[in-house]
C-alpha positions as CSV (number, residue, x, y, z in Angstrom):
1,X,2.4,22.8,-45.7
2,X,-1.1,23.1,-47.2
3,X,-1.6,25.9,-49.6
4,X,-5.1,26.7,-48.4
5,X,-6.4,27.6,-51.8
6,X,-8.9,30.5,-51.8
7,X,-11.7,29.2,-54.0
8,X,-13.5,26.0,-55.2
9,X,-11.9,24.7,-58.4
10,X,-15.3,24.0,-59.9
11,X,-17.7,26.8,-58.9
12,X,-15.1,29.4,-57.8
13,X,-16.9,29.9,-54.4
14,X,-14.7,31.7,-51.9
15,X,-13.1,29.4,-49.4
16,X,-11.2,31.6,-47.0
17,X,-8.7,29.9,-44.6
18,X,-11.2,29.6,-41.8
19,X,-13.9,28.1,-44.1
20,X,-15.4,24.8,-42.9
21,X,-16.8,24.3,-46.4
22,X,-13.4,23.5,-48.0
23,X,-12.6,20.0,-49.0
24,X,-9.3,18.7,-50.3
25,X,-7.9,15.5,-51.8
26,X,-4.5,14.0,-51.2
27,X,-3.0,16.4,-53.8
28,X,-4.7,19.5,-52.3
29,X,-7.3,19.8,-55.0
30,X,-9.7,22.1,-53.4
31,X,-13.5,22.1,-53.8
32,X,-16.5,23.3,-51.7
33,X,-18.5,20.7,-49.9
34,X,-21.5,21.4,-52.2
35,X,-19.5,20.5,-55.3
36,X,-18.0,17.5,-53.6
37,X,-21.4,16.2,-52.5
38,X,-23.6,17.2,-55.5
39,X,-21.3,17.3,-58.5
40,X,-18.3,15.1,-57.7
41,X,-19.8,12.5,-55.5
42,X,-16.6,12.3,-53.4
43,X,-14.4,11.6,-56.5
44,X,-11.7,14.0,-57.3
45,X,-11.8,14.9,-61.0
46,X,-8.1,15.3,-61.1
47,X,-6.8,12.1,-59.3
48,X,-9.8,9.9,-58.6
49,X,-9.2,10.1,-54.9
50,X,-11.7,11.1,-52.2
51,X,-12.0,14.3,-50.2
52,X,-11.7,15.2,-46.5
53,X,-12.4,18.5,-44.7
54,X,-9.5,21.0,-45.1
55,X,-7.9,21.7,-41.7
56,X,-8.2,25.2,-40.3
57,X,-4.9,27.0,-39.7
58,X,-4.8,29.0,-36.5
59,X,-4.9,32.8,-36.9
60,X,-1.4,33.3,-35.5
61,X,-0.1,30.7,-37.8
62,X,-1.7,32.4,-40.8
63,X,0.4,35.5,-40.0
64,X,3.6,33.5,-40.4
65,X,2.3,31.1,-43.1
66,X,-0.4,32.8,-45.1
67,X,-2.9,31.1,-47.3
68,X,-2.4,31.0,-51.0
69,X,-3.9,33.7,-53.1
70,X,-3.5,31.7,-56.3
71,X,-6.9,30.8,-57.7
72,X,-7.2,27.5,-59.5
73,X,-10.5,27.7,-61.4
74,X,-11.1,24.9,-63.8
75,X,-14.8,23.9,-63.9
76,X,-15.5,20.2,-64.4
77,X,-15.8,19.0,-67.9
78,X,-18.8,16.7,-67.4
79,X,-18.0,14.4,-70.3
80,X,-14.4,13.8,-69.3
81,X,-15.3,13.4,-65.6
82,X,-18.1,10.9,-66.3
83,X,-15.6,8.1,-67.0
84,X,-13.7,8.7,-63.8
85,X,-16.9,9.0,-61.8
86,X,-18.3,5.7,-63.2
87,X,-15.0,4.0,-62.4
88,X,-14.8,5.3,-58.8
89,X,-18.1,6.4,-57.5
90,X,-19.2,3.1,-56.0
91,X,-15.7,2.0,-54.9
92,X,-14.7,2.9,-51.3
93,X,-11.7,5.3,-51.4
94,X,-9.4,2.8,-49.7
95,X,-10.0,0.3,-52.5
96,X,-9.7,2.7,-55.5
């Protein structure tokens, strides 16, 4: 089950469970759509994969399976990320 992390890992913007601005990679790394588009260029800094919109969990399901409250805040180290970005930015996700 998805953890539904509460914030963007890069900018710490709030991403409540109903947010349509939350994006995730295959490992559930969670970033806001602004960071994915303007900082990460659809390349996960942790795994190199791409991002998709995070699904919305229904309100009644949230009562039984609440979203995570654990904040993962680790702003991007531009120098470290640059190598991963150069390697993956122009490669379609299915060919990475």
